[in-house]
N, C-alpha and C positions, 0 to 999 in steps of 0.2 A: 386757756393760756394765750397771752399776747407775745408776739415776737418783736422785741424792740430793735431799733436801728443799731444800737450799740452791740446787741447780740449778733445781728447780721454781719456787721463789720468785723467782729471778732471771729466769727465763723469763716468769713472770707479770708482774712489774714492768716488764720491758722492753716488754711488749706493751700496757701501759696508759698513755695520755696522762697527764701530770702533773696536768692539771686534774681527772682522775677520782679522784685519791688522796683518801681520807677525810681529814677535817679534822685528825684526830689525828696523821696521818703528815706533814702539811704544817706542823704547829706552830700553836699558838694563843696569842692574847694572854691573859695571866693575868686572872682574874676581878677586877673592881673590888670594893671593899668592899660597895657597894650590890648588886651582882649576887650576891655570896656570901650576903648577908642575905636576898635574894629567894629563892634556892634553899633556904636553911635554913628559910624560912617555908613554901614550897610543897611541897617534897619532902624533909623533914628526914632521914628514914631513908635514902633513896637518896643524898642529898648526902653524908652522913657516909661511906658506903661508897665513893662515887666518890672522895672525898678520900683514902681509904686504899687506893685501887686494889684493892678487894676484889670478889669475884664478886657480881653483881647478879642477883636472880631477879625476873622480871616476868611478870604474867599479863594477858591481853588478852581483852576481850569486845566483840563487835560483830556486824555483819551481813556480807554478802558483799563489802563493801569492805575488811573486816578479815581475811577469809579469803584475800583477793587472788584472788578468782574473776575470770578474764579472758576468759571466753567463747571460749576456744580451746584446743585439745588439746595445745599444745606444752609444753615443759619448765617454763615460768615460771608456769603456772597453779597456784594454791594454794601458792605459795611465800610463807609468811607473812612472811619476812624482807624480801621486796620490798614489802610493804604499808607504809602510812604509819607504823605503829607501829614496825616494824623499822627504818625510816629515821630516825625520831625517836631511838630508842635508840642506833643506830649513831653518829649525829651527837653525841648527848649524851656517849657514851663517848669519842668522839674529842676532845671538848673537855677531857677529863681524861687524855689520852694513853693511852687504852685501845687495845690492838692485837689483842685476841682476837676482836673482832667479836660479832655477835649469833647465838646458836645456838638453833634451835627444838628444844626437848626432845621434843615430840610432833608431828612433821611429818605432814602430810596423806599419805594412802596414795599419791598421785601422786608425792610427793617421795621416799617410800621406794623406789618403783620406780626412780626416776632414780638414787638412791644406789647401788642394786644394779647399774644399768647402767654407772655411772662406774667402779665397782670392776672390772668386766669389761673396760671400754675401756682402763683403765690397764695391766692385765696384757697386753693385746694390744699396747699402745703400747710397753711395755718391750721386748718381743720384736722388734717392727718397728724400733725405734730401734737396737737392737743390730745387727740385720742391715744396716741402712743405714750405720752407722758402719764396718762391716766391708767392705761392697762399694762404698759411695759411688756407688750407682746408683739411678735413679728419683727420684720426688718425695720430699722430706723428710717423714717422718711428722708428722702434725698432732697437736698436743696435744689430749687429750680436753677436753670441756667448752666453755664460752663462748669461750675464747681461740681455739680452732680454728674458730670459726664467726663471726668478726668481720663477715663480709659478710652473715650472716643475722640476727645478734642486734643490737639497738640498744645499742651499747657505752656510750652516755651514761648508761644506767641502772645500770651496774655500778660498784661500788667494788672496791678491792683485796680486801677481805674477802669480797665476793661471789664474785670469781673464784677465790679459794682454796677457799671453801666449795662452790661449784658445780663447780669443775674438778678437785678432788682427792678421792680416797676418804678415808674417816675415818682410815685408817692413815697417811696422808701429810700430814695437816693439821697445821700448827703449833699447839701447845697453849699457852695463856696462863692465868695465874691471874686475869687481868683480863678475864674474859669476862662477857657479859650473856646469861643463859639466859632463854628466852622459852617460855611455854606459852600456846597460842592456843586459847581456848574460843569463838571466834567461829563463827557458823553462818550459812549462806546464808539470807537472808530474815528474820533475827531482829529483834525489836523490843526496846525497852529493858527491859521487865519480865522478859524471859528472862535478863537478867544475874543475877537473884536465884537462879536455879537453880544455876549453877556456884559462885557466891559462897557458897552455903550447903551445898554438897555436895562440891565438888572442889578449889576454889582453895586453901583453907587446911587441908584435912583429910587430908593425907598428909605424908610426910617432906619432900618438895620444897616442897609448899604452905606448910608451916609457916615456911619461909624467905622467903616472898613479900615483897618489899620495895616493889613498885610495881604498881598495878593501873591499866590504861588501858582506859577504857570509851568506845567510839565508836559512837554510834547517833543515830537521828533520821530518817534517810532512809527506812527501811522503815516507821517509825512514821507518817511523813507519807503515804506511799503507801497505807497500810492505814487511815488515818483515825483513829488512836489520839488520844484527846483530850489536850490539853496538860496537863490536870490529872493524868491517869493517867501521862503521861510524866514530869512533875515528881515524882510520888510514887515512881516506880520509881528515879529518879536519887537522890533523897534517901535512900531506904532502902539503895540500893547503896553510897553513900558512907559511910553510918553503919556498915554491916557491915564495910567495909574498915578504917575507923578503929578499930573495936572490936578488930580483929586487929593493929593497929599498922602497917598498910600505908599508903603514900602513894597518892594518887589523881590521875589526870589524866582529865578529861572532855573528849572531843573531839567537836565538831560535824562531821557529815559534809559533804562538799563538795556543791555543786549537781550536778544531772544534766542531760544533754542527750539524753533518750531519744526525741525527736521531739515533734510537736505544737507547742503554743505555747511558745516559748522562754522567755518571761518567767515563765510558770507553772512550768515544770520547773526553771528556775534558782532561783526563789524559794520553791518548795513547802516545803522543809525549813527555811527560815530562821526561822519562828516557833519551831520546836523548838530551833534554835541559841540564840535569845534566852532561852528558858526554861533551857537548859543553862548559859548564862553566868550567869544569875541564881542558879542553884543553886550553881555553882562559887564565885561571889563570897561567897554567904552561908555556905558551908562552909569557905572558906579554902583551896580546892584550885585547881590550875592548869586554866584553860580554854584548850584548843587549838582555835582557829577554823580548821579545815581549809579551809572554804569561802573565807574571806578569804585564807588562805595560798596558795591556788591562783589566785585571780582578781586579787589585788592586784599591780599592776605599774605602771611609769611611764605616765602619761597622755599621749595625743597630742592634748590639748585644743586646742592652737594650730591644728590642722588640722581641727577638728571643729565642727559646729554641733548644734543640738538634734535635727535630723532624722537626722544621721549617727552620733550618739554610741552608741546601743545596737547598731546593726549592726556598727560598728567593733569594739566590745567582743566581740561574738559571734564574729566571725571569729578574733580572737586566742584566744578560749576554746576553740574547737572542736579545736584541736590537742591539747588535753589529753585528748580523748575519741576520738582517732584511733588505732585499733589493728586488727589483723586480725580480731578477733571482732566489731567493730562492724557493725551492719546496713548502714550507709553511712558514708562518711568523716565523722568528727566527730560522729556521732550514737550515743550509748550512755548507759546508766545508770552504767557503770563507767569511771572515768578510767584512763589507761594507766600503765605502770610509771614513766615519766618524771614524770608528774603526782604519783604517790605519793611519789617521791623529793623532789619540790619541796615537797609538803605537809609531809612528815615533818621534813625538814631546816629548813624555815622555822619550824615549830612548836617545834623544839628551840632555835632561836635566840631565839624569843619567850619561851620558858620562862626563858632566862637574862637576856635584855635587856628583856623586856616588849614587848607588842604595840604597834606605832606607833598613835598617836591621829590620826584624820583632822583636817585643818585646820578643817573645819566640824563643829560639834556639832549633832546632829540630834535634834529632839523632835517629837512629833506629838499630835494629838487627833482624835477622830472625833465629828462632830455628826450624830446619828441623826435629829434633828428637821428637818434640811435635806433638800430634794429631795422626790421623789415617794415613794409607798408603800414601795417596796423599794430606795430610794436613800439615800445619806448623803454627807457631804462630809468628806474627810480633809484636815486642815490639817497641812502639814509645815513646820517652822521650822528654818532653817539659820543658825547663828550662827558668825561668823568669830572664831576664837580667836587668829589671828595678827595681826601688826602691818602686814601688807600686804593690799591688795585681793586677793580670791580669785575667779577665774572658775570656773564649774562647769557641767556638764550633769547634770541629775537625771533618772534613769530608774526609775520605780516597777516593782517586780517582782510580788510576790504578798503577800496579807495574809489573815488568818483571816476567813472568812465573807463576804468581799467581793472583787470584782475592779474594777479601774479601768475606768470607763465606756469602751466601745470608741470609738475616734476621738480620745481625749484625747491631745494631743501631749506629748512630753517638754519639759523646761524648761531653757533656758540663761539664766544670770544672772551678775552680778558682785556680790559681797558685800563691803562696805567693812569696814575694820578695826574690830573691836569692835562691829559692827552685825549685824543679822539680817534675813533675807528670808523671806517665806512663799510656799509653793506650795499652791494649793487644787486638790484632785483629786476630781472627782465619782466616786463608787463605787456599784456596784449589788450586790445580794445574789448570792452565788455559788450555783450548783446544788450538790447533794450530790456529793462526789467519787467516785473510782473504786470505793470500797467501798460497795455499796448499803445496808449496815447502819449505816454510820457517821453519827454526828451531830457528830463532832469539828470540823466546819467552822463550827459556829454560835457566834457571839460572844454575850455576852462571857465565857462559860465560868465559871470559878470565881474569876477575878481582876479582872473588870471592865475588861479591856484587849483591844484588837485589836492583834495583833502582825503585823509584816511587815518588808519590806526594800526598800532602794533600791540601785541601782547609781549611785554618784557618781563622776564623773570631774572632778577639779579641776585646777588649774595644775600639780600635782605628780604625783598618783597617781589611778589607777582602783581603786576598792575597794567592797566590800559594806558597807553600813551598815544595821544593824537598828534598828527602833523599836518601842516599846510605847505605843500611843495610848490614853489613858483615854477611856472612852465617855461622851459628853455628849448631852443633859442628864440622862439617866436610864439606868441599867443594871439588869439582873436577873441575879443569881448563882444558878446551879442546883447542887444536890447531884448527885453521881454515886454510886449506891448499889445494892446488892441487898438486898432484904428478903423473908424467907420467912414463911410462915404468915399471910398477909394475906387477909382477906375483908371484904365490906361496903364501908365507906369507907376510903380510904387518905389519910393526911395527909402531903402533900409540902410541905416547908418550904424555900421559896426566900428570897432576900434582895434587897430593893430598895436601890439606891444612887442618891442624888441627886448626880450629877456636875456639876450646873449651879451658877450663882451666885445663884439666887433660890430661895425656898421652893417646895416642890412639894406641892400639895394637890389631889388628883384621885381619881377612882374608876376602878380597873382592871377590865377585863372578862376573865373566865376562860372559855375555850371548851374543853369536854371531852366527847367522845362525843355530840355533838349538843345538849348542854346549855350554858346560859350563866348565869354567876353574876358577882357584883360584889364587889370588895374595896376598901375605902377606903385611901388612901395619904396620909400627912401627914409631910413630911420637910423639915428645914432643909438648907441648902446643905452638901454634903460629908458628910451623915449617912447612916446605913443603918438599915433596919428589917426584921424578919422578915416574910415574906409567906406565911402558911399557906394552902395550897390543899387543900381537902377534896374528894377525887375519888371518886365512886361507881364501884366496880369492877363488871365483869360478874359474873354468877353462875358460880362455878367448877364447879357441878354441871351447867351447861348447855353448857359449852365447855371444850376442853382448853387452848387458848392464845388470846392476843389480842396485838395491837400497836396502840397508839393514840398520838396526839400531843396534848399539852396545850399550849395557846397562851394567853399573857397579853398583853393589849393595854393600853398605858398612853397616855392622851391628853396630848400636850405640844405647845404652840404650834400648835394646829390640826391636828396629825398624830397618827395612831394608830401608836405604835411597838410592833411585835410581837416577842415572845420565845417560843421554842418548844423543847420537848424531847419525846423519845419514851419510852414505857413498854412493855416487853414483859412479858407474864405467861404463865407455864406452870404448869399445875396440878401439885401435888405428885404425884410418881409413887410407886408401890408395887410390891411383889413380885407377879409373875405377871400384871401388867397389860400391856395392849397400848398402847404409847406411840407415837403417830404422829410421824413425822419430817416436817418442813416443807421444801418445795423452796426452796433459798436464792434462786434466780433470781426467784421470785415473792414473796419475803418482804422487800420493800423497806421504806423508812422509813415509808411510808403505804400499806399494802396496801389496794387499793380493793375487793377481794372476797376470798372464801375462797381461799387459795392452793392448796388441795388437799393430797394426801398423797403424799410421795415414797416412803415405805416405813414400816416399823414396827420398834420395838425392844421387847424385854421383858427383864426381869431376874429372876433367881432367886438365892437365897442360902441357905447353911446355915453351920454352924460351921466348915466346912472351906474354903469359898470362895464366890466370886460368879460368876454365869454369865450372859452376855449373849447374846441371840439377835436378830439383825438380819435382816429379810426385805425383799427388794426384789421387787415384783411384775413380771411379764413385760412389762407395758406401759411400764415404766421401763427404757429401753434404754441399754446401754453399747456404743458403736460399737467395731468391731474396728480398733484402731490398732496397726500393726506395732511390736513391742518394748514395748508397754505392757500392764499388767495389766487385768483386767476392772474392778477397783475398788481404791480405797485406803480402808481403814477406820481411823478414829481413835476411841479410847475414852479418856475422861478420868474420873478419880475424885479428889476432894479428900479425901485421907487424913489431913488435919490434925485436931487435937483439936477438941472442941466449940466452944471459944471462938474459934478461928481459922477454922473451916469457913465458907466463903462470903464471907470478907472479902478485901480486896485482898492479893494475893500471887501468886506464880508457880505454876501447876499445869502439869506436863508432859503427855505423852500416851503411850499405847501404840498403836503404829502397825503396820499390816500391809498388804501388797499382796495382793489377792485374785486368784488366777489364774482363767482361764476354765474350766479343768478342775476337776471335783469332786475333793475329797481334802483333805489337810492344807494349812494356810495357815501360812507362816512368819511368826512375830512378830519384828519388828525389835528390835535391842538396846534394852533399857529403861534409860534414864538413871537415875542414883542418886536424883535429886529428882523423879522422875516424878509422885509423889503429893503434892507440895507442899514448901515450905520446911521444913526440919527433918529431911527424909529424906536420908540419905547412905549408901545401902546398895548392895551388889552383889547382884542378884537371880539366883536359879538359873533358867536358861533353861527348865527343865522345869516351873516354876511358872506358866508362861503357855502355853496351848494354844489352837489355833484350827483349824477346818476349815470347808469349804464344800460344799454339795450343792445340786443342782437338783431341785426337786420335780416331780411329774408335770405340774402345770399351768404349769411354766416359772418359778415363783418361785424365786429364789436365796436360800438360807438359810445365814447365817454364824453359827457358834457359837464364842464366845470364853469361855474359862475361866481364872480366876486364883485362886491359892491365897490364902486369907484372911491367912496369915502375912506377906504382903508389906505389909499396911497396919498397920505396927507402932504408929503413934501414934493409931489410931482404936479406940474402945472396942468397937465392933461388937456392939451389942445387938439381938437379933432379937425381943425380947419387950417392948421399950419401957422397960425398967428402967434403961438406960444411954444411951449415945450411939447413937441409931438413925438420925440424919440423915446423909446422904452426898451431897455435891455431885457430879453426874455430867453428862456430855454425850457424845453420839455423833454423829459426822460421817462421812458416806460420800460419796466422789467417784467418779463414773463417767467413762468416756472419751467425748469428743466429737470427731468427725473434724475439724470446723472449727477446734478448738483444738489439734489435734495430739496429744491425750493427755488425761490427767485434767483435769477442768474444774470450776471453781466454778459455771459455768452449768448443770451437770448434777450437782447435789449436794443432799444433804438433811442436816438436823441436828435434834437434839432442842431445842436452844436456840440462838438466833442474834440477839444484840443487837449494839450498837455497841462493846462492850468487846472488847479483844483476846481471842482464844480461849485465851490463856495466863494470863489474869487470873481468879483464883478467883471473881470476881463474875459471870463469864460463864456459869458452870455453873448448873444448876437443881437444886432440892431433890428428893431421893429418900429415901423412908423405908423402912427395912429391915423392913417388915411388909406384910401383905396388904391391910390396910385403912387406907391413909394418910388424913391429914386432907384434907378437901375445901377446900383453900385454895390461894392463889396464891404462887408464887415470882416476885417482881418484880425487874426490872432497869430502873433509870432512867438514861438516857444521852442 
């Protein structure tokens, strides 16, 4: 007996409830003129091809929500088509009667293994089915793939296209000219600046990439966890959008959904919302579509009639936990990763909003932060809710999280009724937040580069429960700080901040500057709403007397009887040179304000000639790596900024060369090196033999790792060893050892050459190295 494709499709469709059919198979209402104009504006290239039912090529960048990492070893882990972007594309195609589905051109290795398994299962099924048809004895053979496992698999997350794709080998799948091809460049743990790597090296620079119609960028969750500043996040998004536009591709920016990974639920739900607010602002300024996956997930009909202020948040929390309930969660409804059904909800809702527009809440929300109110580390957040409708609106307002502050413990949520055309205010006392999970981060400190404190509320009104973001101007005074790296500095360093008078009265005061035990004064005279530069001349430590330092500069401005403080950190590392011993600092001891000498974790030294560059990293025997089953002795990361002289050390993505160091002496395998490992502009495939590493244990117990790289890999660097050309090279070295309590490699047992608040993938996070034996005795500074 032969099993035809028609029989297979009939079997699949018979097994699927009608409600699960993709929208394109159920029929769609034709687009209105306004919807057509909206799509033509937001995704013009993709819209034109959708109208012609042509093949669409899409590229995706994001973190582990976009890789569809599901914390479990079954077949649905890492299936990119199950992620939010696959669902968005599938639904969008369905609205134009696409029937080919979404095809992942470069599936994860786990999916390739499943593909091979399906092929084998179908061969066995054909034989078993033929035998059953002949004998009519025993159980009916079960179709391979999800259909045969309905009791095990959550069928609500499958569409017909999923069942065909996951249940049929490639040779049996129906082929359509109207398919959407997807290439997923997302990586577990990625932050926004890492989007620049594939965008400048892989997305557009091959035959398939040249056809890229649509780029979807989803990030913010990991940026928030890692304490990346909102200014750096914005710069990464703006540069990414510009790169895509230059290539003629459409762009969708997607804010990641909240998380429920344990701890304080308001903090975890609201942590990434300031990044969503920045992403929305970039999307609106750039004219691209903003997909708010957080609101797409949490927005639902409100049960306000049965709620009061005390019950509102917990009621919302219970309905939200179901989105994080899956076998890989540490406990029911507690996870950083939403489940497959949640991804489908987010993607399909975002596709609908792309066509129809995101619904506006009945209540327009605005806010301001009065830093002069309250005690020393307190302020008052005023939230204004204006009723846009013609009917009274009842609501419960639950604050989540905001940059730099937390709502004062014990502050109740608010229930109110807002009359038509009127507004009500909520006053929330807030206190300064402690530095977040990343001990190097200063991204939690307001007002950053825009004079705003961003945050979010959960608002349940008469109709809907939804997330509402706000951007609160800082009053009565704000201080805007630069984020920068500057090399070759000694003596005094001029740091130029900007003072903003956010109040309604003139400001004429004297600010106090505190730096390394010294106090100085700077006069400020500003009209309401005006800005002025605030030059801060800071005397640096002597680079001949120390290799590194980290200090905080604090500016105190007296307003209304209160000293309002603004603070930033500066890390300095002395310029390195050839054959010098460069101490690595223990990350666990190198916090925002180290109270004492953090000690030395290990050392690094660098040699170079016309053929290559050679790193030697040594870890003394007293620095112990615990023996953890299945884990290496260490993970070593080496970074080099191979960009030209003008770009070296500036904002931009720098990759890494990574290797797992075994406990045994001998060769060390260098992991695959990505095309843009040495910075934007690199788009090369490197010969594996151009990278070599080995490890040995010295008689005193010191472990010595030698890493060698051919000079020819740094194509865009001029590589001058005599100072006549480009002799500066941004570098960093990080090494992670195992810690039993952490279950493996741990940041708590790690050392680095430079460790500021910048993302380690930001070129500004590296430190200056001179390709000569006598480098300048000067500082490489990072202000963050």
